[in-house]
C-alpha positions as CSV (number, residue, x, y, z in Angstrom):
1,M,18.4,30.1,-30.6
2,T,16.3,33.2,-30.5
3,T,14.7,33.8,-27.1
4,I,11.1,32.6,-27.2
5,T,8.4,33.8,-24.8
6,I,6.1,31.1,-23.6
7,I,2.9,31.2,-21.4
8,K,2.6,29.2,-18.2
9,K,-0.8,27.8,-17.0
10,S,-1.0,30.7,-14.6
11,G,-0.9,33.1,-17.5
12,E,2.6,34.3,-16.6
13,K,5.0,35.0,-19.6
14,V,8.5,33.5,-19.3
15,N,11.4,32.7,-21.6
16,F,11.6,29.2,-22.9
17,N,14.2,27.3,-20.7
18,R,15.9,24.5,-22.7
19,E,17.6,23.1,-19.5
20,K,14.3,22.9,-17.6
21,L,12.7,20.9,-20.4
22,K,15.8,18.7,-20.6
23,K,15.8,18.0,-16.9
24,S,12.1,17.1,-17.0
25,L,12.7,14.6,-19.9
26,M,15.8,13.1,-18.3
27,K,13.8,12.4,-15.1
28,S,11.5,10.2,-17.1
29,G,14.5,7.9,-17.7
30,A,14.9,8.7,-21.4
31,K,18.3,8.3,-22.9
32,T,20.4,11.4,-23.4
33,T,20.4,11.0,-27.2
34,A,16.6,10.6,-27.3
35,V,16.2,13.7,-25.1
36,E,18.4,15.8,-27.3
37,N,16.5,14.7,-30.4
38,I,13.2,15.5,-28.8
39,I,14.3,18.9,-27.6
40,A,15.7,19.8,-31.1
41,E,12.2,18.9,-32.6
42,I,10.4,20.9,-29.9
43,E,12.7,24.0,-30.5
44,A,12.0,23.8,-34.2
45,S,8.3,24.1,-33.6
46,L,8.4,26.9,-30.9
47,Y,6.7,30.3,-31.5
48,H,6.1,33.3,-29.3
49,G,3.1,32.8,-27.0
50,I,3.1,29.0,-27.1
51,S,1.7,27.5,-23.9
52,T,3.6,25.2,-21.6
53,T,0.7,22.8,-22.0
54,E,1.3,22.5,-25.8
55,I,5.1,22.1,-25.2
56,Y,4.4,19.3,-22.7
57,K,1.9,17.6,-25.0
58,N,4.4,17.8,-27.9
59,A,7.2,16.4,-25.8
60,F,5.0,13.6,-24.5
61,D,3.8,12.6,-28.0
62,K,7.5,12.4,-29.1
63,L,8.5,10.5,-26.0
64,K,5.8,7.9,-26.7
65,K,7.5,7.1,-30.0
66,H,10.8,6.5,-28.4
67,A,9.6,4.4,-25.4
68,R,6.1,4.0,-23.9
69,P,7.3,3.3,-20.3
70,T,9.5,6.4,-20.4
71,A,6.5,8.5,-21.6
72,A,4.5,7.0,-18.7
73,R,6.9,8.4,-16.2
74,Y,6.8,11.8,-17.9
75,K,3.0,12.0,-17.6
76,L,3.0,11.4,-13.8
77,K,1.3,14.7,-13.0
78,K,-1.5,14.0,-15.4
79,A,-1.7,10.4,-14.1
80,I,-2.3,11.6,-10.6
81,M,-5.1,13.8,-11.8
82,E,-6.7,10.6,-13.3
83,L,-7.0,9.1,-9.9
84,G,-10.3,11.0,-9.5
85,P,-13.0,12.0,-9.7
86,T,-14.1,10.7,-6.3
87,G,-10.7,11.0,-4.6
88,F,-10.9,7.5,-3.0
89,P,-8.3,6.0,-5.4
90,F,-6.0,8.9,-4.3
91,E,-6.5,7.9,-0.7
92,N,-5.6,4.3,-1.5
93,F,-2.5,5.6,-3.4
94,V,-1.4,7.7,-0.5
95,G,-1.9,4.7,1.8
96,E,0.4,2.6,-0.5
97,L,3.1,5.2,-0.4
98,L,3.0,5.3,3.4
99,K,3.1,1.5,3.6
100,H,6.3,1.6,1.5
101,E,7.7,4.0,4.1
102,G,7.1,1.5,6.9
103,F,3.7,2.8,8.2
104,K,0.8,0.6,9.3
105,V,-2.1,2.0,7.4
106,E,-5.9,2.0,7.5
107,I,-8.1,3.6,4.9
108,G,-11.5,5.3,5.5
109,V,-11.6,4.8,9.3
110,F,-14.3,6.1,11.6
111,V,-12.6,7.6,14.6
112,Q,-14.3,8.7,17.8
113,G,-13.4,12.3,18.8
114,N,-14.0,13.9,22.1
115,C,-17.1,15.6,20.8
116,V,-18.2,13.8,17.6
117,Q,-17.2,10.9,15.4
118,H,-15.0,11.6,12.3
119,E,-14.3,9.7,9.1
120,V,-10.6,9.9,8.5
121,D,-9.2,9.2,5.1
122,V,-6.0,7.5,6.4
123,V,-4.9,6.6,9.9
124,A,-1.2,5.7,10.0
125,E,1.1,4.4,12.7
126,K,4.8,3.9,12.9
127,E,6.6,3.0,16.2
128,H,5.3,5.6,18.7
129,Q,3.9,7.9,16.1
130,H,0.2,8.2,15.3
131,F,-1.2,10.2,12.4
132,M,-4.6,11.4,11.2
133,I,-4.3,12.1,7.5
134,E,-6.8,13.9,5.3
135,C,-6.3,13.6,1.5
136,K,-7.6,16.5,-0.6
137,F,-7.9,15.6,-4.3
138,H,-8.3,18.2,-7.0
139,S,-9.0,17.3,-10.6
140,S,-7.2,20.4,-11.9
141,F,-3.6,21.5,-11.1
142,K,-4.9,25.1,-11.3
143,V,-6.8,24.5,-8.0
144,N,-4.7,25.2,-4.9
145,C,-5.5,23.9,-1.4
146,S,-6.7,26.9,0.5
147,V,-6.3,27.8,4.1
148,K,-9.8,26.6,4.8
149,I,-8.6,23.0,4.5
150,P,-5.8,23.0,7.1
151,L,-8.1,25.1,9.4
152,Y,-10.8,22.4,9.2
153,I,-8.4,19.5,9.5
154,Q,-6.7,21.0,12.6
155,S,-10.0,21.3,14.4
156,R,-10.9,17.7,13.6
157,F,-7.4,16.5,14.7
158,L,-7.6,18.3,18.0
159,D,-11.0,16.7,18.7
160,I,-9.6,13.2,17.9
161,E,-6.3,13.8,19.8
162,K,-8.2,14.8,22.9
163,Q,-10.0,11.5,22.8
164,W,-6.8,9.6,22.0
165,L,-5.1,11.1,25.1
166,K,-7.9,9.6,27.3
167,N,-6.4,6.2,26.5
168,P,-3.3,5.6,28.8
169,T,-1.5,3.7,26.0
170,H,-1.6,6.8,23.8
171,H,0.0,9.3,26.3
172,H,3.5,8.3,25.2
173,K,2.7,8.6,21.5
174,F,3.5,11.4,19.1
175,H,0.3,12.6,17.5
176,Q,0.0,14.7,14.3
177,G,-2.5,15.7,11.7
178,W,-1.6,15.6,8.0
179,V,-3.0,17.2,4.9
180,V,-2.0,15.5,1.7
181,N,-2.9,17.4,-1.5
182,N,-2.2,16.4,-5.1
183,T,-1.7,20.0,-6.2
184,R,-0.2,22.9,-4.3
185,F,-1.0,24.8,-1.1
186,S,-1.8,28.5,-1.0
187,E,0.6,30.7,1.0
188,D,-1.9,31.1,3.8
189,A,-2.4,27.4,4.0
190,L,1.3,26.8,4.3
191,N,1.7,29.6,6.9
192,Y,-1.2,28.3,9.0
193,G,-0.3,24.6,8.7
194,N,3.3,25.1,9.6
195,C,2.3,27.4,12.5
196,V,0.1,24.8,14.2
197,G,2.3,21.8,13.5
198,L,0.3,20.1,10.7
199,K,2.4,18.1,8.2
200,L,1.6,19.4,4.7
201,L,2.4,17.2,1.7
202,G,1.7,18.5,-1.8
203,W,2.8,17.8,-5.4
204,D,6.1,19.6,-4.9
205,Y,6.0,20.4,-1.2
206,P,8.1,20.1,0.9
207,K,10.8,21.0,-1.5
208,N,12.6,17.9,-2.9
209,N,10.3,15.7,-0.7
210,G,6.8,16.2,-2.1
211,L,4.5,13.6,-3.7
212,K,6.4,13.8,-7.0
213,E,9.7,12.9,-5.4
214,M,8.2,10.2,-3.2
215,I,6.7,8.5,-6.2
216,S,9.9,8.7,-8.2
217,K,12.1,7.4,-5.4
218,S,9.7,4.6,-4.4
219,G,8.9,3.5,-7.9
220,L,5.2,3.2,-6.9
221,Y,3.7,4.6,-10.1
222,P,-0.1,4.6,-10.4
223,I,-1.8,2.5,-13.1
224,T,-3.0,5.7,-14.7
225,C,0.5,6.2,-16.0
226,L,0.1,3.3,-18.4
227,N,-0.7,4.6,-21.9
228,T,-1.5,1.0,-23.0
229,L,-4.7,1.0,-20.8
230,S,-7.8,2.8,-21.9
231,K,-9.6,5.3,-19.7
232,S,-12.4,2.9,-18.9
233,E,-10.0,0.0,-18.1
234,K,-8.1,2.3,-15.7
235,L,-11.4,3.2,-14.0
236,T,-12.4,-0.5,-13.8
237,L,-9.1,-1.3,-12.1
238,L,-9.3,1.6,-9.7
239,N,-12.8,0.4,-8.7
240,K,-11.2,-2.9,-7.9
241,N,-8.7,-1.0,-5.6
242,V,-5.9,-1.7,-8.1
243,V,-4.0,1.6,-8.0
244,L,-0.4,0.7,-8.5
245,C,1.6,-0.7,-11.5
246,K,3.2,-2.9,-8.8
247,Q,-0.1,-4.6,-8.1
248,L,-0.4,-5.5,-11.8
249,C,3.2,-6.9,-11.7
250,D,2.3,-9.0,-8.6
251,T,-1.1,-10.2,-10.0
252,P,-1.3,-9.8,-13.8
253,T,-4.4,-12.1,-13.9
254,V,-6.5,-9.1,-12.9
255,L,-6.2,-7.9,-16.5
256,N,-7.8,-11.1,-17.8
257,Q,-10.5,-10.7,-15.1
258,I,-11.6,-7.4,-16.6
259,G,-11.7,-8.8,-20.1
260,I,-8.4,-7.7,-21.6
261,K,-7.1,-10.1,-24.3
262,P,-3.7,-11.8,-24.0
263,T,-2.2,-9.9,-26.9
264,R,-2.9,-6.6,-25.2
265,T,-2.0,-7.9,-21.8
266,K,1.6,-8.6,-23.0
267,K,2.1,-4.9,-24.0
268,I,0.5,-3.6,-20.8
269,M,2.7,-5.9,-18.6
270,E,5.8,-4.9,-20.5
271,D,5.1,-1.3,-19.6
272,A,4.1,-2.2,-16.0
273,H,7.3,-4.2,-15.5
274,E,9.4,-1.3,-16.8
275,L,7.8,1.0,-14.2
276,C,8.2,-1.6,-11.5
277,K,11.9,-2.2,-12.2
278,S,13.0,-1.2,-8.7
279,F,10.9,-4.0,-7.2
280,L,11.9,-6.8,-9.7
């Protein structure tokens, strides 16, 4: 087909890449035939100057017609943004990802530092490793995590570590500060964080092992992926600390508790079970 110029969210103009769109759709779990049909429909509607946002929306709408659970996986980035606006559900979500990795986790902990007390989003332990984790939630993917954040977190971590080391049982432990961000890091933030030894975890950082990959590999999809839930229902569940589709699979009665009728519960649970397949 004729080369079509599209516009990314950053404003950058690039050529439409059929293979990139195909790879994105295939990652959602859609069948090859469905993916090819969707791409053919998308290509037929392309025009010079179309935004990647519009292409994504069109692909998502078409994907929903083929399979709701598949579309749920495809909208993962948007679903993570829906864990706001407070950021607390995002902290819970990060905690669940770490539990899956074998960490002992505490959320929203007050930790005494050498100079002052700190409220830490997540404290995680694994064997002889002890981590202080700060979760930075942004409601827009256009917002990067600036260098100010790792600078601030490192200073807090050093104060806490100094106090930890006063405890004889901590001297043999490995201590590290983390910054977990649902978008991307600025170049300065990456340079500083890596220089001082902070672990940085973003949407697609480190490469091939960022949040996106962790979620896909673990199968721990947030409830905000479910197209069968309304925005208010998602918010109600998040306020009840239900952040994972897996939690719905384990305790489906929570849907009845928030007033969802059995006829709708069946559809919601069908989608939730599809996303929880790796656990069932």
